[in-house]
C-alpha positions in Angstrom: 0.0 0.0 0.0 2.8 2.3 0.9 4.6 1.6 -2.4 1.5 2.0 -4.4 0.9 5.4 -2.8 4.4 6.5 -3.6 4.0 5.5 -7.2 0.7 7.5 -7.3 2.4 10.5 -5.8 5.3 10.3 -8.4 2.8 10.0 -11.2 1.0 13.1 -10.0 4.3 15.1 -9.8 5.1 14.0 -13.3 1.7 15.2 -14.5 2.1 18.6 -13.0 5.6 19.0 -14.5 4.2 18.2 -17.9 1.4 20.7 -17.5 3.9 23.4 -16.4 6.0 22.8 -19.5 2.9 22.8 -21.7 1.8 26.1 -20.2 5.2 27.7 -20.8 5.2 26.5 -24.5 1.6 27.9 -24.9 2.6 31.2 -23.5 5.6 31.5 -25.9 3.4 30.6 -28.9 0.7 33.1 -27.9 3.3 35.9 -27.6 4.8 35.1 -31.0 1.3 35.0 -32.5 0.5 38.4 -30.8 3.6 39.9 -32.3 2.6 38.6 -35.8 -0.9 40.0 -35.4 0.3 43.5 -34.4 0.6 43.1 -30.6 4.3 43.6 -30.6 5.8 47.0 -29.5 5.1 50.0 -31.7 7.1 50.2 -34.9 10.0 52.5 -35.5 9.8 54.8 -38.5 12.4 57.6 -38.7 15.8 57.0 -37.3 14.4 55.2 -34.2 11.3 57.4 -33.7 8.5 55.1 -32.4 5.2 55.2 -34.4 2.0 55.1 -32.4 0.1 53.1 -35.1 2.7 51.3 -37.2 4.9 52.3 -40.2 1.9 52.9 -42.5 -0.5 54.3 -40.0 -0.3 58.0 -38.8 -2.1 58.8 -35.6 -2.9 62.5 -35.1 -4.6 64.2 -32.1 -7.1 66.9 -33.0 -10.0 69.0 -31.8 -13.2 68.2 -33.7 -13.7 71.5 -35.6 -12.2 72.5 -37.8 -9.0 70.5 -37.5 -10.6 67.0 -37.1 -12.9 67.7 -40.1 -10.0 68.9 -42.3 -7.9 65.9 -41.4 -10.7 63.4 -42.1 -12.2 65.0 -45.2 -9.0 66.4 -46.9 -5.8 64.9 -45.5 -6.9 61.3 -45.1 -7.8 60.8 -48.8 -4.6 62.5 -50.0 -2.4 60.4 -47.6 -4.2 57.3 -48.7 -2.9 57.9 -52.2 0.6 57.7 -50.7 -0.1 54.5 -48.9 -0.5 56.1 -45.5 -3.6 55.4 -43.3 -4.6 58.4 -41.2 -6.2 57.8 -37.8 -7.6 60.9 -36.1 -8.2 60.9 -32.4 -10.4 63.7 -31.1 -9.7 65.6 -27.8 -11.8 68.3 -26.2 -9.0 70.2 -24.4 -5.5 71.3 -25.4 -3.9 69.8 -22.4 -5.3 66.3 -23.0 -4.2 66.5 -26.6 -0.7 67.7 -25.7 -0.4 64.9 -23.2 -1.2 62.4 -25.9 1.5 63.9 -28.2 4.1 64.1 -25.5 3.5 60.5 -24.2 3.8 59.0 -27.7 0.2 57.9 -27.6 -0.2 59.7 -31.0 2.4 60.6 -33.6 1.5 64.3 -33.7 -1.2 66.9 -33.1 -3.2 69.5 -35.1 -5.1 71.6 -32.6 -3.1 74.6 -31.2 -0.9 77.6 -31.8 2.8 77.5 -31.3 2.4 80.0 -28.4 0.1 77.5 -26.7 2.5 74.7 -27.4 5.4 76.6 -25.9 3.4 77.4 -22.8 2.7 73.7 -22.4 6.4 72.9 -22.9 7.5 75.3 -20.1 4.8 74.1 -17.7 5.4 70.4 -18.2 9.0 70.3 -19.2 7.9 68.8 -22.6 9.7 68.8 -25.9 7.0 69.5 -28.4 7.9 71.3 -31.6 6.1 72.8 -34.6 6.4 70.7 -37.7 4.7 73.4 -39.8 2.2 76.2 -39.4 -1.1 75.4 -41.1 -4.0 77.9 -40.5 -5.2 80.9 -38.6 -8.5 81.2 -36.6 -9.5 84.8 -35.9 -10.4 85.3 -32.2 -13.9 86.9 -32.0 -16.6 88.3 -29.7 -20.0 86.6 -30.2 -23.4 86.8 -28.7 -26.7 84.9 -28.8 -28.5 88.2 -27.7 -27.0 91.1 -29.6 -26.2 91.7 -33.2 -23.9 94.7 -32.7 -21.2 95.4 -30.1 -22.7 98.9 -29.6 -25.9 97.3 -28.3 -24.2 95.4 -25.5 -25.2 97.3 -22.3 -22.9 98.3 -19.4 -22.7 95.7 -16.7 -23.1 92.9 -19.3 -21.5 89.6 -18.5 -18.7 88.6 -20.8 -17.5 84.9 -20.9 -13.8 84.5 -21.3 -11.6 81.4 -21.7 -9.3 80.8 -18.8 -6.5 79.2 -20.9 -3.5 81.4 -20.6 -2.9 82.3 -24.3 -6.7 82.4 -25.1 -7.4 84.7 -22.2 -4.6 87.0 -23.4 -6.1 87.2 -26.9 -9.6 87.7 -25.4 -8.5 90.6 -23.2 -6.5 92.3 -25.9 -9.5 92.0 -28.2 -11.7 93.7 -25.6 -9.1 96.4 -25.2 -8.8 96.9 -28.9 -12.6 97.6 -29.0 -12.4 100.1 -26.2 -14.4 98.0 -23.7 -11.5 97.7 -21.2 -8.0 99.0 -20.7 -5.0 96.9 -20.0 -1.8 97.6 -18.1 0.6 94.9 -19.5 4.0 95.1 -21.1 5.2 93.5 -24.3 6.1 89.9 -24.1 3.7 89.2 -21.2 0.4 87.3 -21.4 -2.4 89.5 -20.1 -4.6 88.2 -17.2 -7.6 89.6 -15.4 -5.2 91.3 -12.9 -3.9 93.4 -15.9 -7.3 95.1 -16.4 -6.6 98.7 -15.3 -10.0 100.2 -16.3 -13.4 98.7 -16.9 -15.5 101.9 -17.2 -18.7 100.2 -18.2 -18.6 97.7 -15.4 -18.5 94.5 -17.5 -18.6 91.3 -15.5 -15.7 89.2 -16.7 -16.4 85.5 -16.1 -13.8 82.9 -16.9 -14.3 79.2 -17.8 -12.5 76.5 -19.8 -12.0 77.3 -23.5 -14.5 74.6 -24.5 -17.0 75.9 -21.9 -17.3 79.5 -23.1 -20.0 78.7 -25.7 -22.1 77.0 -23.0 -21.6 79.8 -20.5 -22.8 82.3 -23.2 -26.3 80.9 -22.8 -26.4 82.7 -19.5 -24.0 85.6 -20.5 -24.3 88.4 -22.9 -21.1 88.0 -24.9 -18.4 85.4 -25.3 -14.9 85.5 -26.5 -14.3 82.4 -28.7 -11.4 81.1 -30.7 -12.3 80.0 -34.2 -12.6 76.3 -33.5 -15.0 76.8 -30.6 -17.0 79.4 -32.6 -17.5 76.9 -35.4 -18.6 74.3 -32.9 -21.2 76.7 -31.5 -22.5 77.4 -35.0 -21.0 80.8 -35.5 -19.3 82.2 -38.6 -16.5 84.7 -38.1 -17.6 86.9 -41.1 -21.3 86.6 -40.5 -21.7 86.5 -36.7 -18.7 88.0 -34.9 -19.4 91.4 -33.2 -15.6 92.0 -33.4 -12.6 90.0 -34.3 -8.8 90.3 -34.3 -7.2 92.3 -37.0 -5.4 89.7 -39.1 -3.0 92.3 -40.7 0.7 92.1 -40.0 2.0 89.1 -38.1 -1.1 88.3 -36.0 -2.3 85.5 -38.4 1.2 84.0 -38.3 1.9 84.5 -34.6 -1.4 82.7 -33.8 -1.4 80.2 -36.6 -2.4 76.7 -35.7 0.5 74.3 -36.1 1.0 70.6 -36.8 3.1 69.6 -33.7 5.1 66.6 -32.6 7.7 65.5 -30.2 11.1 66.7 -31.3 12.3 63.1 -32.0 9.4 62.7 -34.5 9.4 66.1 -36.2 11.1 64.8 -39.3 9.0 61.7 -39.7 8.3 61.6 -43.5 4.6 60.8 -42.8 4.3 64.1 -40.9 5.9 65.9 -43.9 3.3 64.2 -46.2 0.6 65.4 -43.8 1.9 68.9 -44.0 1.8 68.9 -47.7 -1.8 67.7 -47.6 -2.9 70.3 -45.1 -1.3 73.1 -47.2 -2.7 71.8 -50.5 -5.1 73.5 -52.8 -7.7 70.8 -51.8 -7.5 72.0 -48.2 -7.8 75.7 -49.3 -10.9 74.9 -51.3 -12.5 72.8 -48.4 -12.0 75.6 -45.9 -13.3 78.3 -48.2 -16.4 76.3 -48.8 -17.1 75.1 -45.2 -15.5 77.7 -42.8 -16.0 81.3 -43.9 -13.4 83.5 -42.2 -10.9 80.7 -41.4 -7.6 81.4 -43.0 -5.5 78.6 -44.5 -1.9 79.8 -44.8 -0.2 79.5 -48.2 2.8 77.2 -48.2 5.3 80.0 -48.8 4.1 82.1 -45.8 3.9 79.0 -43.5 7.4 77.9 -44.4 8.9 81.4 -44.2 7.5 82.0 -40.7 8.4 78.4 -39.6 12.0 79.2 -40.5 11.8 82.4 -38.5 10.5 80.5 -35.5 13.3 77.9 -35.8 15.9 80.6 -36.0 14.7 82.6 -33.0 12.7 80.2 -30.9 8.9 80.6 -30.4 8.0 83.3 -28.0 5.0 83.4 -25.6 4.3 86.9 -26.9 
């Protein structure tokens, strides 16, 4: 009985050893299969830069309007002709989109100005760079209640974006229209504390950039960047009570850029995307769908991009 029990115990041990070996082999096989099916680490594309979606898939972060629409309706078909599949991931805030670019979750982003990008870099010790400038969205004042700025009464509530560079643009626009006065030097982003005079007693209410349009339902006027104005159903040329003067360098200084981590900036797929976004097809699409939105011509974009590279982007 004792010997039989020992044999049974030995047989049981051998069975468990065989199961352990089989499990190890199965694990290896599954890992290899996963690598073959695309579960391996992300592919490298340009001198060691890691691609978020693979060598023939370009993943770009964007805000829905107008960047996301331009990417999906113009850039994607043009890139497909070059054998590149474009995947667009939508984000509601600049910080979320920047985090995705910085972490490598996406290959690049099309949603912000170089000034906003530089502010993010300084705040988060990031290394995002502008691949190319693409378009300019005039900052404007809008209202669901009034058709003219002169009709806005004293004491009216004005909704402003709290994002640093957007707030600066909003306050400077209000000042340019004589609604407030600012005490702020050159090279400094204006804040509420820089409002030196508010003779008509406007109530300045701040919220997130994507929340201004919603706050406007209970306010009298809202200061909106072009993408959020479009999302709220406004047209710069038809609905804005006032907007930035695009003359001089304003359109270039506040141009939306295609951005990426410095290690990915020369990825040939991003260069192909730049060409698509500055193409005549993009110009035609924007002219038809977004009145007042300005697509930069390639010469202006490239010239200003070189200036930025030579001097370094400034916060203002």
